[in-house]
N, C-alpha and C positions, 0 to 999 in steps of 0.2 A: 858406777862411780861411788867411791867410799868417802863419806864426809867425816873428817877428823877435826875435832874441836879440842884445842889446848886451853884449859881453864887454869889460870894462875893469878898471882897478885899478892898483896900484902896480907900477912896473917891477921885474921879478924875482920877482913874487909867483906866477907860473904862468899868466899870461894866454895865452901861446902854446900851452901844454899844454892849456888849456881849449878853445881854438879847435880844436885837433886832435881833441879829444874830440867836439865838435859835428860836425866833418867826418865822423868815423866813424859818427855817428848819422844821416847822410844830409843834413845841412844844407849848403847852398851857402854857403861861407865866404869872406869878403872881409876882408883885413887892412889896417888903417890907411887906410880910405877917409875923406876929409874928411867930417865929420858932415853938413855942409850938402848933400852929394850923396846921402845915404842915402835920403831920401824920393823923390828923382828916380829912383834905382835901383829902388826898390820899385814906383813907379808904372809905369816902363817894363817891368819884369818882369811885372807883373800884366796888362799889355795884350799881352804877347807869347805865342807858342806855347811849350808845354812850360815854362812859368814855374815856378820852384822854389816849393814851398809851405812850405819851411823855410829861413831865411837867418840866418846869424850874422855879425855885424860885430865884428871885433877893433879896439878903439880904445885907444891908450895915449898917453903924454905927448908922443910925437913929433908928435902932432896938437895940441899945446898951443895954437897960434894959432887952432884951430877949436873949442876946448873950450867957449867961450862959446856956440857954436851948438848943442852937443850937448843941453843942457837943452831948448832950443826944439824940437829934432828929436824928442826923446823925447815931449814933450807933443803934438806934431803927430801922431806915430805912434799915440799912445793915442786920438786923436780920429778917426783914419781908419777908415772902414768896412772890415770884412774883414781887419783887422790885429790881431794879438795880440802886443803888445810886452812883452818882459821884459828886465830889466837884471841882469847878474851882475857883482858887484864882488869882486875878489880883493885881499887885503892880507896882510901878514906883519909881524912885528916888525922894528924897525930893525936890530938886530944880525943877524937872520937874512938880511935883504936884503944887508947889507954882506958877510957871509960868502959868500953865493951869488955876488956879483959878484967877490969875490976869488978864489974857486975857479975860476970860468969865465973870468976875466981879460977880461970884457966891460966896455965903457964905459957909464956911466950917461948917458942922453940929456940930462940937465940939467947945468948948470955946465960944468966942464972935462973931464967924462967920468968923474971919480973918484967912486965911491959912498961918500959920507960921511954921517954922521948929519944934518948940516945940509942937505945936498942932498935926502935922503930926507924929512926933515921938511917941506921946502919943497914937494916933490911931494905929500906927504900933504895939505897945506893946500890946494893947487891942486885936488885931486880931491875934496875934501870936499863941494862942492855936488852932484857926480855921485853920490857914495855915498848921499846922501839919497834918491835916486830908485831905489836898488837894490831889486829884489825878493828877491835872495839875496846875502848877503855871506859869503864863505868866507875864514877866516884860515888860510893855508897854512903857518904856522910849525910846523916839525917834521913836516910831512906828506911822505910818499913820493908819487911820481906815482900809484902804484896806489891809494893812500888818497884822493888828490884825485879820481880817477876814480870811486871807490866812492861818495864824497859826491855827485858829480854824478849818478851812477846812481840813488842814493836820492832825492835832492831833485828831480830833473828827470824821471827816468823812473819814479819810484816804486819803484825797486829792481830789480835783476836777479835772476831766479830761473831755475829749470830751464824754466819755461814761457815765459820771455822770451829766454833764451839761444838764440843761433842757430848751428846747425851747417850749414856750407856744404860739401857733398860733391861731388866731381868725379871724372871718369875721364879718363885721357889715355894717349897712346902715347909710350913712351920715345924712339922713333925720330924724334918730332917735337919733342922738347925738354921740359925740366922746366917745370911751372907755377910760376913764380917767386912768385906770391902765396900759395902754400900754406904753412901752418904745419906740417903733417904730411904726408909723402909715403910711401906704402906700395907696395912692389913685389910685384905678383901673378904674376910670371913663374915662381914656384915651383910653380904649379898646372898640371894637364894642359891643353894648349892645344887648344881646339876648331877652330882654324884647320886642323889636320891631319886633321880628320874631313870628308870630302868633302861630306856632307849638311849640315854646320854651317858650313862655311867662309864662305859668303856671308851668313850670318845674323849677328846681333849679340847682345850680352848683354841686350837688351830682349826677346829671344825665349825662350819657355819651354823649348824644346829645349836651347838653349845653357845656360840657367840650370841645368837639371837635370843636364847633363853636368858643369858646373863644380862645383856644390854637392854632388854625390854623392861627391866626393873627401873622404876623412877629414881630409886636410890643410886643406881649405876650412872644414869644420865646426870643427876645432880652432882655426884662426885666428880665425874669427868669435867663438867663445866667449871666447877670450883677449883679443881686441882690445876686445870689448864691455865687459869688466871694466876694462880699462886706461882707455879713453876716458871711461867713467862716472866714474872717480876723477879724471881730469884735468879734466873739466868742473866737478866740484865745487870743485876748486882754482882753476880759472879764475874762477869766479863769486866766490869769496872774495877773489881778487886784483883784482876790478873789471873783468875782461875779459868782453866780452859776445858774442863770437863766436869760432869756430875754423874754419879752412879745412883740410879733409882731402882729399887727392888719392890715388886708387887708380890705379896705372899698370900697364900690360902692354906688350907689344912694339908693337902697333899701336893700342891704345886702343879695340878693337872688341868683344872677347869677355870675357876674364877680368876686366879692370878695370871694365867696365860692369856685369857681373853682381854683383861684390862691392860696388861702390858702391851699386847698387840695394838689395842685401840689407841693407847696414848702415844705409841711409837708412830702410828699412822697420822695422828693429829700434829705431832711435833715435826714430822717430816714435811707435812703440808705447810708448816710455818717456815720452812727453809732451813731447818736445823739438820746437822749430821747426826744420825741416830743408829745405834747398834742394838740388836735384840738377842738375848740369850735366855733359853728356858732351862734352868739348871736341873730340875728334877723330873723333866718330862719323860726321860727314858726309863725311869724307875717303874712306871706303870706296866711296861712290857715285862718287867722282872717280877711283877706281882707284889710290889712293895707299896 
């Protein structure tokens, strides 16, 4: 089954933000594809290898010459076997849209580029036939981005909770560079280093002997207890703000011993808390290459 999400609505109402949200949920996102090509895209993807099973199409008034096709495309998608099509429509009050355009100094795609009540009312009228097909309509008047994301989480994902929140944990070596995708970077170089113990040097933090060596340090136990309390509070806040994952990276000099041990230990603790956790040891294979 391929999930197809059409994301459209009034210019300035948050369509781009919504598309970004779908991208973060693992959707393959395409912005402003002519509607007439959407079914071709889906058919080609369905017949190819590694075809995406979730696709989101962002469509706005810049595709105005194609909007007459969009209704037909939605109807066709609803008739296709193996396709589940949904339409998300975003709107906001006229004054809100004018204010947003004035604040960002962007040009409106209709008229001479200036966002006026007349131009917005014209766009609203043009989009009315599409709005009638919407499975979900969201009025973003007065909404913060986090509040929009929370609505999408609730309406499309059924809400984000501790059981659906995802914690991505990784280990790395500082000598190979920082992991730029991380939200939180933790330096484990304050712990005793197994590298200087001959019997442990060629082992990794996946080995029990290395783990016992690192975790027997009172500093390690104190850090684990303190960070567990901190991250638990942060996750509760993230969920409230509509965030659905966090990337935590544990680093040490080479990314083989201390960071791996601590990443594994924290993953074990958070999994026991009922959280969804992934673990990746970025630089572990570099030991076999002698780096």
